[in-house]
C-alpha atoms as one frame of an Amber mdcrd trajectory, in Angstrom:
protein
  23.393   2.997  -6.758  20.146   4.229  -7.110  18.609   0.484  -7.891  19.983
  -0.911  -4.565  18.337   1.969  -2.755  14.978   1.257  -4.377  15.086  -2.463
  -3.263  16.105  -1.369   0.377  13.248   0.945   0.509  10.697  -1.428  -0.846
   7.615  -2.955   0.997   7.978  -6.663   0.447   6.474  -9.774   1.883   3.472
 -11.018   3.785   3.040 -10.849   7.459  -0.028 -11.399   9.844  -0.008  -9.734
  13.229  -2.554  -9.691  15.986  -4.536  -6.644  16.918  -4.791  -5.832  20.709
  -7.865  -4.924  22.462  -6.715  -1.013  21.951  -6.595  -1.399  18.221  -2.712
  -1.637  18.196  -0.957  -3.805  15.603   2.835  -4.316  15.262   4.044  -3.205
  11.873   6.430  -5.638  10.255   9.941  -4.487  11.231  10.850  -4.410   7.236
   8.062  -2.073   6.646   8.977   0.129   9.544  12.569   0.017   8.380  11.418
   1.447   4.859   9.311   4.329   6.218  12.038   5.258   8.870  14.508   5.551
   5.911  11.948   7.896   4.278  12.079  10.076   7.569   8.995   9.004   9.044
   8.563   7.247  12.358   5.259   5.741  11.398   2.994   4.903   8.232   0.383
   6.743   6.348  -2.836   4.701   5.767  -5.916   5.423   3.829  -8.704   3.747
   1.844  -8.301   1.850  -1.397  -9.481   3.468  -4.654  -9.552  -0.156  -6.119
 -12.298  -2.437  -5.044 -11.393  -4.759  -2.031 -11.595  -4.644   1.517  -8.156
  -3.748   2.684  -6.307  -0.686   3.926  -3.652   1.187   1.756  -0.507   2.030
   3.570   2.827   3.926   2.538   5.560   6.065   3.564   6.253   9.432   2.862
   7.712   8.931  -0.551   4.484   7.275  -2.142   2.469   9.813  -0.214   4.325
  12.561  -2.123   3.746  10.752  -5.574   0.003  10.791  -4.674   0.173  14.565
  -3.884   1.914  15.334  -7.202  -0.785  13.298  -9.124  -3.474  15.429  -7.371
  -1.494  18.452  -8.055  -1.762  17.654 -11.807  -5.506  18.220 -11.640  -7.450
  21.421 -11.736  -7.803  22.127  -7.946 -11.631  22.721  -8.293 -12.354  19.773
 -10.628 -14.834  17.522  -9.091 -12.480  14.395  -9.941  -9.728  15.986  -7.889
 -11.975  16.808  -5.002 -13.389  12.992  -5.062  -9.963  11.601  -5.163  -8.398
  13.890  -2.486 -11.432  13.406  -0.323 -10.304   9.564  -0.323  -6.621   9.858
  -0.417  -5.770  12.828   1.849  -9.184  13.499   3.650  -9.606  10.081   5.005
  -5.769   9.274   5.255  -4.217   8.787   8.774  -0.575   9.240   9.800   0.217
   6.801  12.353   3.238   7.007  14.601   5.127   3.930  15.839   5.093   3.482
  19.474   8.276   2.180  21.370   7.200  -1.554  20.382   6.736  -0.667  16.660
   3.113  -0.738  16.937   0.251   1.424  15.614  -3.309   2.157  16.373  -5.345
   1.185  13.386  -8.156   3.760  13.033 -11.549   1.892  13.778 -13.061   3.469
  10.475 -10.261   1.906   8.495 -10.570  -1.335  10.179 -14.346  -1.431   9.762
 -13.814  -0.599   5.976 -11.433  -3.570   5.523 -13.430  -5.970   8.009 -10.242
  -6.345  10.261 -10.825  -7.234  13.807  -8.435  -9.320  15.612  -5.721 -10.010
  12.906  -4.063  -7.958  10.201  -2.148  -9.247   7.206   0.454  -6.484   5.818
   1.186  -7.131   1.900   4.307  -5.525   0.418   3.247  -3.947  -2.904   6.855
  -2.312  -3.565   6.233   1.450  -3.021   3.296   0.820  -0.940   1.496  -1.845
   0.977  -1.913  -3.329   1.761  -3.366  -4.523   5.342  -5.956  -7.120   4.776
  -8.222  -9.209   7.179  -6.164 -12.471   6.525  -8.931 -14.766   5.353  -9.938
 -12.155   2.708  -6.580 -11.841   1.645  -6.227 -15.720   1.214  -9.137 -15.508
  -1.121  -7.942 -12.542  -2.980  -4.418 -14.047  -3.400  -5.657 -17.496  -4.841
  -7.459 -15.160  -7.676  -4.362 -13.035  -7.999  -2.198 -15.931  -8.533  -4.384
 -17.303 -11.334  -4.818 -13.931 -12.838  -0.718 -13.311 -12.608  -0.399 -16.410
 -15.003  -2.637 -14.730 -17.383  -0.659 -11.338 -17.012   2.889 -12.566 -16.976
   3.402 -11.515 -20.885   3.150  -7.907 -19.492   6.515  -8.262 -17.632   9.474
  -7.475 -19.733  13.009  -7.038 -18.815  13.919  -3.503 -18.533  17.046  -4.180
 -20.507  14.820  -5.925 -23.367  14.198  -4.167 -26.611  10.662  -3.013 -27.305
   8.609  -5.490 -29.115   5.808  -3.726 -31.282   3.989  -7.059 -31.779   2.721
  -7.546 -28.275   0.197  -4.702 -27.780   2.605  -2.762 -25.550   2.099   0.503
 -27.312  -0.514   3.135 -26.532
């Protein structure tokens, strides 16, 4: 079923791996399986749009969603050009070597403050790569915020409740 496939092709979990002197880092096997199932022997990385020191990562499925979102905008609009400059112009398609490693570009590593270790964090359709201590600090705040936001989560089979502010 479609639901089962979505779970299989989902970036989940947190993994911290060492970066060697050549800038190579092992992409978690579970993450490699997702992008390979999508037909890419690698990952796509780009700078974040949200504030934070991390690298965004995805496979071709999410990259295509980004392209579709950009295609909805006027091709010459300054907003589209700014978004495309970050999401496409600064993206890097990184190919797995025989050991499942990629070379993280220095520009992206510097942006995220990543030096000798990288923490990969699954986000469903995409993932993030953090400097481990920066992620620990972010996660402490995210855990606190998640308690406040949990009412936003509704069972897909639950009827809409107009009294919850879920309307536009």
